Backbone as CSV, one residue per row, in Angstrom:
resi,resn,N_x,N_y,N_z,CA_x,CA_y,CA_z,C_x,C_y,C_z
1,MET,70.563,-4.546,73.316,70.457,-4.822,71.879,70.939,-3.648,71.033
2,ARG,70.917,-2.432,71.602,71.275,-1.269,70.793,72.701,-1.369,70.248
3,ARG,73.599,-1.977,71.023,74.993,-2.038,70.583,75.177,-2.885,69.327
4,TYR,74.181,-3.724,69.015,74.266,-4.545,67.806,73.617,-3.866,66.598
5,SER,72.917,-2.767,66.834,72.128,-2.158,65.763,72.865,-1.056,65.009
6,GLY,73.879,-0.456,65.641,74.576,0.653,65.014,73.887,1.990,65.228
7,HIS,72.791,2.010,65.992,72.060,3.249,66.258,72.628,3.971,67.467
8,SER,72.575,5.299,67.429,72.999,6.110,68.566,71.808,6.579,69.395
9,GLU,70.595,6.451,68.837,69.397,6.870,69.565,69.153,5.960,70.764
10,PRO,68.461,6.474,71.786,68.111,5.634,72.935,67.246,4.453,72.502
11,TRP,67.363,3.342,73.262,66.542,2.165,72.986,65.071,2.543,73.010
12,GLY,64.344,2.134,71.996,62.929,2.437,71.901,62.614,3.621,71.013
13,GLU,63.649,4.331,70.564,63.430,5.519,69.745,63.909,5.346,68.303
14,PHE,64.157,4.110,67.903,64.521,3.839,66.513,63.907,2.513,66.089
15,ILE,63.677,2.386,64.798,63.086,1.158,64.245,63.776,0.848,62.916
16,ASP,64.218,-0.379,62.767,64.697,-0.869,61.475,63.643,-1.824,60.930
17,VAL,63.080,-1.505,59.800,62.026,-2.338,59.206,62.672,-3.364,58.279
18,LYS,62.625,-4.620,58.661,63.234,-5.687,57.857,62.189,-6.210,56.873
19,VAL,62.054,-5.488,55.771,60.955,-5.745,54.841,61.063,-7.093,54.150
20,ASN,62.240,-7.700,54.158,62.401,-9.002,53.495,62.319,-10.169,54.485
21,ALA,61.903,-9.890,55.700,61.857,-10.939,56.724,61.004,-12.147,56.325
22,PRO,59.812,-11.970,55.768,59.012,-13.141,55.393,59.693,-14.027,54.347
23,GLU,60.365,-13.417,53.385,61.050,-14.190,52.344,62.233,-14.982,52.923
24,ILE,62.973,-14.336,53.820,64.093,-15.030,54.472,63.576,-16.174,55.336
25,LEU,62.501,-15.918,56.051,61.910,-16.958,56.899,61.458,-18.156,56.060
26,ARG,60.852,-17.875,54.913,60.382,-18.964,54.053,61.527,-19.893,53.666
27,LYS,62.670,-19.316,53.338,63.842,-20.117,52.968,64.367,-20.909,54.166
28,GLN,64.382,-20.286,55.327,64.885,-20.959,56.522,63.996,-22.132,56.923
29,LEU,62.704,-21.965,56.749,61.767,-23.021,57.144,61.918,-24.276,56.298
30,GLU,62.476,-24.132,55.111,62.676,-25.286,54.240,63.671,-26.278,54.834
31,ARG,64.617,-25.765,55.635,65.651,-26.649,56.184,65.667,-26.697,57.719
32,ALA,64.803,-25.921,58.343,64.793,-25.850,59.810,64.120,-27.068,60.431
33,LYS,64.662,-27.507,61.559,64.028,-28.557,62.340,62.824,-27.977,63.052
34,LYS,61.714,-28.683,63.000,60.480,-28.134,63.551,60.588,-27.974,65.068
35,GLY,60.207,-26.802,65.555,60.201,-26.498,66.977,59.374,-25.245,67.198
36,THR,59.069,-24.942,68.440,58.227,-23.784,68.747,58.963,-22.478,68.458
37,VAL,58.294,-21.566,67.763,58.843,-20.256,67.433,58.195,-19.221,68.347
38,TRP,59.027,-18.481,69.080,58.539,-17.447,69.989,58.513,-16.117,69.236
39,VAL,57.345,-15.539,69.138,57.144,-14.276,68.419,56.657,-13.228,69.417
40,SER,57.565,-12.390,69.964,58.999,-12.444,69.769,59.677,-12.138,71.101
41,SER,60.984,-12.389,71.159,61.674,-12.390,72.451,62.245,-11.046,72.870
42,VAL,62.382,-10.094,71.957,63.000,-8.812,72.301,62.009,-7.659,72.140
43,CYS,61.456,-7.490,70.962,60.504,-6.399,70.698,59.096,-6.957,70.517
44,ASP,58.120,-6.113,70.758,56.733,-6.528,70.559,56.496,-6.789,69.076
45,PRO,56.023,-7.983,68.711,55.805,-8.296,67.292,54.651,-7.512,66.672
46,TYR,53.855,-6.871,67.520,52.731,-6.076,67.022,52.892,-4.600,67.386
47,GLN,54.115,-4.086,67.225,54.317,-2.655,67.427,53.514,-1.888,66.384
48,PRO,53.260,-0.584,66.598,52.354,0.169,65.708,52.658,0.071,64.222
49,LEU,53.942,0.034,63.826,54.261,-0.021,62.403,53.835,-1.333,61.738
50,GLU,53.522,-2.346,62.545,53.040,-3.601,61.979,51.732,-3.388,61.227
51,ALA,50.955,-2.415,61.651,49.688,-2.123,60.959,49.936,-1.724,59.509
52,LYS,51.078,-1.102,59.260,51.418,-0.678,57.897,52.155,-1.765,57.131
53,TYR,53.181,-2.354,57.736,54.064,-3.262,57.005,53.608,-4.719,57.010
54,ARG,52.811,-5.124,57.995,52.221,-6.464,58.049,53.280,-7.577,58.005
55,LEU,54.452,-7.305,58.542,55.537,-8.299,58.497,55.272,-9.462,59.442
56,THR,54.755,-9.167,60.627,54.436,-10.249,61.559,53.365,-11.157,60.971
57,ARG,52.349,-10.568,60.387,51.301,-11.380,59.768,51.867,-12.270,58.673
58,ARG,52.696,-11.701,57.809,53.254,-12.480,56.697,54.181,-13.588,57.201
59,CYS,54.929,-13.307,58.253,55.781,-14.354,58.840,54.926,-15.458,59.464
60,LEU,53.846,-15.073,60.114,52.951,-16.074,60.692,52.319,-16.944,59.602
61,GLU,52.010,-16.347,58.468,51.449,-17.127,57.357,52.450,-18.172,56.880
62,GLU,53.729,-17.793,56.837,54.767,-18.758,56.455,54.855,-19.883,57.479
63,LEU,54.819,-19.530,58.761,54.903,-20.525,59.830,53.678,-21.439,59.832
64,ALA,52.518,-20.869,59.539,51.298,-21.677,59.485,51.339,-22.656,58.314
65,TYR,51.891,-22.232,57.202,51.990,-23.098,56.016,52.828,-24.338,56.327
66,LYS,53.891,-24.148,57.109,54.759,-25.264,57.492,54.348,-25.896,58.819
67,GLN,53.328,-25.340,59.452,52.807,-25.833,60.725,53.886,-25.934,61.808
68,PHE,54.657,-24.858,61.928,55.562,-24.732,63.066,54.741,-24.251,64.267
69,PRO,54.902,-24.873,65.419,54.218,-24.361,66.613,54.681,-22.932,66.906
70,VAL,53.756,-22.098,67.375,54.075,-20.682,67.606,53.571,-20.234,68.971
71,ASN,54.391,-19.419,69.624,54.020,-18.771,70.873,54.162,-17.267,70.665
72,ILE,53.063,-16.546,70.727,53.063,-15.100,70.511,52.910,-14.386,71.843
73,GLN,53.747,-13.369,72.070,53.634,-12.551,73.275,53.643,-11.085,72.885
74,THR,52.649,-10.334,73.355,52.466,-8.960,72.914,51.720,-8.153,73.974
75,LYS,51.623,-6.856,73.729,50.740,-5.977,74.496,49.696,-5.326,73.582
76,SER,49.747,-5.661,72.303,48.949,-4.951,71.305,47.645,-5.673,70.980
77,VAL,46.598,-4.896,70.776,45.316,-5.470,70.367,45.256,-5.678,68.857
78,LEU,46.335,-5.327,68.148,46.404,-5.579,66.709,46.374,-7.076,66.406
79,THR,46.607,-7.891,67.397,46.508,-9.347,67.224,45.153,-9.752,66.638
80,LEU,44.120,-9.019,66.998,42.771,-9.388,66.543,42.666,-9.351,65.020
81,ARG,43.474,-8.531,64.386,43.499,-8.487,62.921,43.881,-9.836,62.335
82,ASP,44.728,-10.574,63.057,45.296,-11.812,62.526,44.646,-13.073,63.092
83,LEU,43.475,-12.926,63.647,42.790,-14.080,64.215,42.586,-15.171,63.166
84,ASP,42.349,-14.781,61.934,42.156,-15.762,60.868,43.417,-16.589,60.630
85,VAL,44.587,-15.959,60.789,45.849,-16.682,60.630,46.074,-17.615,61.824
86,PHE,45.791,-17.128,63.020,45.957,-17.972,64.217,45.183,-19.280,64.071
87,LEU,43.996,-19.184,63.495,43.126,-20.356,63.379,43.642,-21.375,62.366
88,GLN,44.652,-21.013,61.584,45.246,-21.958,60.635,46.262,-22.887,61.305
89,PHE,46.690,-22.540,62.520,47.714,-23.325,63.205,47.113,-24.521,63.944
90,GLU,47.850,-25.615,63.920,47.493,-26.761,64.751,47.950,-26.560,66.187
91,ASP,49.023,-25.784,66.365,49.593,-25.560,67.692,50.031,-24.102,67.813
92,ILE,49.239,-23.305,68.536,49.565,-21.892,68.722,49.067,-21.450,70.089
93,GLU,49.815,-20.547,70.696,49.435,-19.958,71.967,49.677,-18.460,71.874
94,VAL,48.676,-17.686,72.256,48.771,-16.228,72.177,48.703,-15.661,73.584
95,GLY,49.702,-14.854,73.931,49.758,-14.310,75.282,49.883,-12.805,75.309
96,TYR,49.385,-12.233,76.396,49.496,-10.798,76.625,50.312,-10.529,77.876
97,THR,51.179,-9.539,77.786,51.861,-9.037,78.965,50.933,-8.047,79.651
98,ILE,50.546,-8.374,80.872,49.688,-7.497,81.677,50.317,-7.424,83.060
99,THR,50.871,-6.288,83.397,51.704,-6.178,84.591,50.953,-5.709,85.834
100,THR,49.737,-5.217,85.649,48.952,-4.672,86.751,47.513,-4.504,86.290
101,ASP,46.600,-4.396,87.231,45.208,-4.082,86.892,44.965,-2.576,86.930
102,ASP,45.941,-1.830,87.459,45.800,-0.392,87.691,46.196,0.376,86.420
103,GLU,45.230,1.013,85.788,45.488,1.721,84.532,46.495,2.865,84.717
104,GLU,46.436,3.554,85.840,47.352,4.676,86.066,48.789,4.189,86.232
105,ILE,48.965,3.092,86.956,50.299,2.500,87.102,50.810,2.029,85.743
106,ALA,49.933,1.403,84.965,50.322,0.917,83.641,50.795,2.069,82.760
107,LYS,50.116,3.219,82.832,50.507,4.371,82.023,51.895,4.885,82.407
108,LEU,52.224,4.787,83.692,53.537,5.241,84.149,54.658,4.386,83.562
109,PHE,54.462,3.063,83.608,55.517,2.138,83.201,55.441,1.760,81.723
110,GLU,54.248,1.841,81.129,54.036,1.445,79.729,53.257,2.544,79.007
111,PRO,53.824,3.740,78.886,53.051,4.893,78.396,52.467,4.735,76.999
112,ASN,53.052,3.901,76.168,52.569,3.783,74.790,51.804,2.484,74.518
113,ALA,51.575,1.709,75.554,50.870,0.428,75.391,49.357,0.636,75.474
114,PRO,48.585,-0.261,74.863,47.128,-0.191,74.996,46.706,-0.305,76.458
115,ALA,45.545,0.207,76.765,45.010,0.121,78.122,44.876,-1.339,78.547
116,VAL,44.968,-1.563,79.833,44.844,-2.922,80.363,43.509,-3.538,79.954
117,LYS,42.438,-2.760,80.067,41.114,-3.295,79.741,41.025,-3.699,78.271
118,GLU,41.732,-2.976,77.396,41.724,-3.324,75.968,42.451,-4.638,75.733
119,ARG,43.550,-4.842,76.432,44.292,-6.099,76.310,43.460,-7.278,76.797
120,ILE,42.760,-7.074,77.898,41.936,-8.161,78.441,40.784,-8.489,77.499
121,MET,40.196,-7.471,76.889,39.113,-7.705,75.920,39.625,-8.486,74.712
122,ALA,40.809,-8.135,74.222,41.396,-8.853,73.083,41.703,-10.292,73.470
123,LEU,42.232,-10.457,74.657,42.538,-11.793,75.163,41.282,-12.660,75.200
124,GLU,40.199,-12.088,75.666,38.932,-12.833,75.757,38.443,-13.258,74.369
125,LYS,38.564,-12.371,73.384,38.113,-12.704,72.032,38.941,-13.840,71.430
126,ILE,40.237,-13.791,71.662,41.113,-14.833,71.131,40.830,-16.164,71.821
127,HIS,40.686,-16.122,73.127,40.399,-17.337,73.895,39.043,-17.927,73.484
128,SER,38.078,-17.052,73.259,36.735,-17.505,72.869,36.732,-18.171,71.496
129,ALA,37.756,-17.866,70.685,37.873,-18.477,69.357,38.470,-19.877,69.431
130,GLY,38.794,-20.331,70.641,39.329,-21.677,70.816,40.839,-21.747,70.777
131,ILE,41.505,-20.603,70.873,42.967,-20.551,70.840,43.514,-20.510,72.260
132,LYS,44.568,-21.265,72.523,45.195,-21.259,73.841,45.767,-19.878,74.126
133,THR,45.557,-19.407,75.346,46.024,-18.073,75.721,46.762,-18.119,77.054
134,PHE,47.633,-17.129,77.245,48.311,-16.984,78.532,48.502,-15.511,78.823
135,VAL,48.791,-15.210,80.077,49.147,-13.857,80.485,50.471,-13.909,81.220
136,PHE,51.343,-12.977,80.867,52.627,-12.831,81.540,52.529,-11.618,82.455
137,ILE,52.468,-11.860,83.755,52.437,-10.774,84.736,53.880,-10.490,85.119
138,GLY,54.523,-9.685,84.333,55.922,-9.394,84.564,56.378,-8.229,83.700
139,PRO,57.097,-7.279,84.268,57.453,-7.228,85.684,56.237,-6.925,86.568
140,LEU,56.164,-7.586,87.693,55.053,-7.427,88.624,55.044,-6.011,89.185
141,LEU,53.971,-5.259,88.896,53.865,-3.856,89.295,52.779,-3.677,90.355
142,PRO,52.767,-2.542,91.031,51.728,-2.287,92.040,50.327,-2.405,91.460
143,GLY,49.429,-2.903,92.267,48.052,-3.075,91.839,47.320,-3.984,92.808
144,ASN,46.165,-4.440,92.387,45.344,-5.332,93.208,45.362,-6.725,92.572
145,PRO,46.172,-7.648,93.098,46.304,-8.980,92.491,44.982,-9.728,92.385
146,GLU,44.164,-9.640,93.423,42.889,-10.357,93.406,41.979,-9.852,92.293
147,ARG,41.935,-8.546,92.124,41.089,-7.959,91.066,41.599,-8.346,89.683
148,LEU,42.916,-8.367,89.526,43.489,-8.739,88.230,43.128,-10.175,87.867
149,ILE,43.275,-11.089,88.800,42.961,-12.491,88.520,41.472,-12.673,88.247
150,THR,40.647,-11.920,88.952,39.203,-11.964,88.695,38.910,-11.574,87.251
151,GLU,39.610,-10.536,86.765,39.417,-10.074,85.387,39.899,-11.100,84.365
152,LEU,40.922,-11.866,84.729,41.523,-12.804,83.784,40.853,-14.178,83.785
153,GLU,40.134,-14.504,84.840,39.535,-15.834,84.951,38.620,-16.126,83.755
154,GLY,38.782,-17.304,83.188,37.973,-17.711,82.049,38.489,-17.223,80.709
155,LYS,39.579,-16.440,80.746,40.126,-15.883,79.510,41.522,-16.417,79.201
156,VAL,42.102,-17.168,80.133,43.475,-17.661,79.967,43.573,-19.137,80.332
157,ASP,44.545,-19.799,79.719,44.831,-21.192,80.064,45.932,-21.295,81.113
158,ARG,46.785,-20.279,81.187,47.840,-20.280,82.199,48.343,-18.864,82.409
159,ILE,49.018,-18.663,83.548,49.560,-17.361,83.896,50.997,-17.528,84.362
160,LEU,51.881,-16.669,83.862,53.282,-16.648,84.263,53.532,-15.388,85.077
161,ILE,54.301,-15.502,86.144,54.541,-14.369,87.045,56.040,-14.154,87.190
162,ASP,56.462,-12.902,87.022,57.873,-12.565,87.177,58.006,-11.211,87.872
163,ARG,59.122,-10.988,88.534,59.364,-9.727,89.225,60.107,-8.758,88.304
164,MET,60.376,-7.561,88.806,61.190,-6.604,88.072,62.640,-7.046,88.171
165,ASN,63.194,-7.545,87.088,64.532,-8.142,87.123,65.663,-7.169,86.829
166,TYR,65.344,-5.949,86.473,66.387,-4.945,86.231,66.125,-3.725,87.117
167,LEU,65.742,-4.006,88.359,65.292,-2.972,89.274,66.342,-1.895,89.536
168,GLU,67.611,-2.292,89.606,68.667,-1.334,89.955,68.720,-0.166,88.979
169,THR,68.380,-0.436,87.722,68.494,0.604,86.697,67.356,1.616,86.752
170,ILE,66.270,1.308,87.438,65.139,2.240,87.473,64.687,2.548,88.906
171,GLN,65.563,2.319,89.875,65.230,2.639,91.263,64.790,4.088,91.399
172,SER,65.508,4.994,90.741,65.184,6.415,90.857,63.792,6.712,90.308
173,PHE,63.378,5.964,89.256,62.035,6.156,88.696,60.979,5.813,89.734
174,TYR,61.149,4.681,90.422,60.228,4.304,91.484,60.128,5.406,92.534
175,HIS,61.266,5.942,92.940,61.279,6.969,93.981,60.603,8.250,93.507
176,ARG,60.850,8.645,92.252,60.231,9.867,91.733,58.717,9.762,91.672
177,GLN,58.213,8.562,91.469,56.771,8.344,91.359,56.117,8.064,92.703
178,GLY,56.903,8.128,93.769,56.354,7.849,95.101,56.059,6.378,95.320
179,LEU,56.796,5.507,94.621,56.555,4.064,94.684,57.748,3.318,95.268
180,ALA,58.505,3.982,96.131,59.724,3.381,96.664,59.448,2.038,97.333
181,SER,58.318,1.923,98.026,58.007,0.676,98.732,57.806,-0.482,97.768
182,ALA,57.392,-0.169,96.521,57.154,-1.215,95.517,58.439,-1.720,94.888
183,SER,59.568,-1.138,95.280,60.854,-1.595,94.753,61.570,-2.522,95.735
184,LYS,60.902,-2.846,96.832,61.502,-3.692,97.864,61.168,-5.170,97.629
185,ASP,62.050,-6.039,98.089,61.811,-7.475,97.939,60.515,-7.906,98.611
186,ILE,60.204,-7.281,99.731,58.988,-7.678,100.452,57.734,-7.397,99.625
187,PHE,57.782,-6.355,98.790,56.647,-6.059,97.916,56.403,-7.219,96.956
188,PHE,57.445,-7.661,96.285,57.303,-8.745,95.321,56.830,-10.029,96.005
189,GLN,57.343,-10.286,97.190,56.955,-11.494,97.911,55.476,-11.446,98.300
190,GLU,55.042,-10.307,98.811,53.637,-10.178,99.226,52.697,-10.249,98.024
191,GLN,53.052,-9.562,96.934,52.215,-9.591,95.732,52.147,-11.000,95.159
192,LYS,53.294,-11.684,95.165,53.322,-13.051,94.655,52.407,-13.946,95.480
193,GLU,52.479,-13.835,96.798,51.658,-14.684,97.662,50.172,-14.423,97.438
194,ARG,49.810,-13.170,97.243,48.405,-12.852,96.981,47.952,-13.427,95.637
195,LEU,48.814,-13.319,94.632,48.496,-13.882,93.321,48.343,-15.392,93.398
196,VAL,49.289,-16.048,94.042,49.271,-17.513,94.147,48.021,-17.975,94.888
197,HIS,47.667,-17.282,95.958,46.468,-17.654,96.714,45.225,-17.568,95.831
198,GLU,45.107,-16.456,95.099,43.927,-16.258,94.255,43.893,-17.261,93.110
199,LEU,45.036,-17.509,92.492,45.107,-18.467,91.383,44.793,-19.884,91.855
200,THR,45.272,-20.235,93.023,45.014,-21.561,93.578,43.536,-21.727,93.894
201,GLN,42.951,-20.683,94.483,41.525,-20.730,94.820,40.673,-20.918,93.573
202,ARG,41.086,-20.296,92.488,40.302,-20.347,91.246,40.751,-21.469,90.308
203,LYS,41.745,-22.232,90.751,42.253,-23.399,90.011,42.715,-23.016,88.602
204,ILE,43.494,-21.932,88.537,44.068,-21.476,87.282,45.533,-21.903,87.247
205,ASN,45.963,-22.486,86.159,47.359,-22.921,86.029,48.296,-21.709,86.050
206,PHE,49.406,-21.844,86.773,50.353,-20.729,86.839,51.757,-21.247,87.063
207,GLU,52.719,-20.357,86.792,54.134,-20.665,87.010,54.832,-19.417,87.543
208,ILE,55.633,-19.578,88.582,56.421,-18.484,89.157,57.815,-18.526,88.551
209,LEU,58.285,-17.400,88.027,59.581,-17.355,87.367,60.665,-16.745,88.242
210,PHE,60.319,-16.369,89.477,61.349,-15.828,90.372,61.223,-16.440,91.753
């Protein structure tokens, strides 16, 4: 995406704040055919600056006014701020990306993301409010699959599982962290089988994406 932005900084080290996004969205919704809106497909819609600019919240308010179905995917617990907006939707699903149950592994791969336990707590609060929830386990990282599913049971309506799809670009990172074995196909296969077994035993809906 960086090549479309005009920035020379590395991906993740620059932000363009589109302060007029809610107004543009309002105009588009007047003529758009109703369909599910994914918030969002490239960047986390609840990155830290959202606390200041509230653009995601304002866009969600526009979508709720027109009752467009919405699918939110994030790692941020800032979602809890907007629970009142979520409850205005007739059709909404809120999901968290949770790649492992291991906090230390999560810090290695997601150094600026909230702790896993914080994400699970937020997920539980949203689910308890009667809102459909999901978890995206992707990219699948080292950890204890059985423990992760135990933590998620009763807090999600479905789980999506995906592997590391850009592994070639970060092979050296795996090796530097002493995780070379976790970059092998057999790792993903074994982790997937353990997840599927646990999910099947607990009768939790799931989908494998690889």
